[in-house]
C-alpha positions in Angstrom: -25.0 147.2 -101.6 -23.1 150.4 -100.5 -21.7 150.4 -97.0 -21.6 153.6 -95.2 -17.7 153.4 -94.3 -16.8 152.2 -98.0 -18.5 154.7 -100.1 -16.9 156.0 -103.0 -16.7 159.7 -103.6 -19.1 159.7 -106.6 -21.9 157.4 -106.6 -24.2 156.7 -109.6 -28.0 155.9 -109.3 -29.0 152.5 -110.4 -32.1 150.7 -111.9 -31.5 148.2 -109.1 -34.3 148.8 -106.3 -32.0 147.8 -103.5 -29.5 150.4 -104.5 -31.9 153.4 -105.1 -33.4 152.7 -101.8 -30.2 152.9 -100.2 -29.4 156.1 -102.1 -32.4 157.5 -101.0 -31.9 156.5 -97.4 -28.3 158.0 -97.3 -29.7 161.4 -98.9 -32.0 161.6 -96.0 -29.4 161.2 -93.5 -27.2 163.6 -95.0 -24.6 161.2 -95.7 -24.4 161.8 -99.5 -25.7 164.6 -101.7 -26.6 165.1 -105.4 -24.4 166.7 -107.5 -25.9 166.2 -110.8 -28.8 164.0 -112.5 -28.1 160.6 -111.3 -24.6 161.5 -109.7 -24.2 161.7 -106.1 -21.2 162.2 -103.7 -20.1 161.3 -100.3 -17.8 164.5 -100.3 -19.9 167.0 -98.4 -17.2 169.6 -98.2 -15.9 170.3 -101.7 -17.9 172.2 -104.4 -19.8 170.2 -106.9 -17.5 171.4 -109.8 -14.5 170.5 -108.0 -15.7 166.8 -107.3 -16.8 166.6 -111.2 -13.5 168.0 -112.1 -11.5 165.7 -110.2 -13.5 162.6 -111.3 -14.4 163.6 -114.6 -12.7 160.3 -116.6 -14.5 158.3 -114.1 -17.8 159.9 -114.8 -17.5 159.8 -118.4 -16.6 156.3 -118.4 -19.9 155.5 -116.5 -22.2 157.2 -119.2 
């Protein structure tokens, strides 16, 4: 379960219904944004390409 104060910069969607609902709630509230298919971020300031570049190895490791 994701907690608002403890959100990582990069969040991946999940087949877990609870996580999916929470991601949907965070999106609706404007707390996170979608940067790519199945990839979300809590960083609302930087451009998506900067976030992806900074977290590239982490993202590749999750594929």
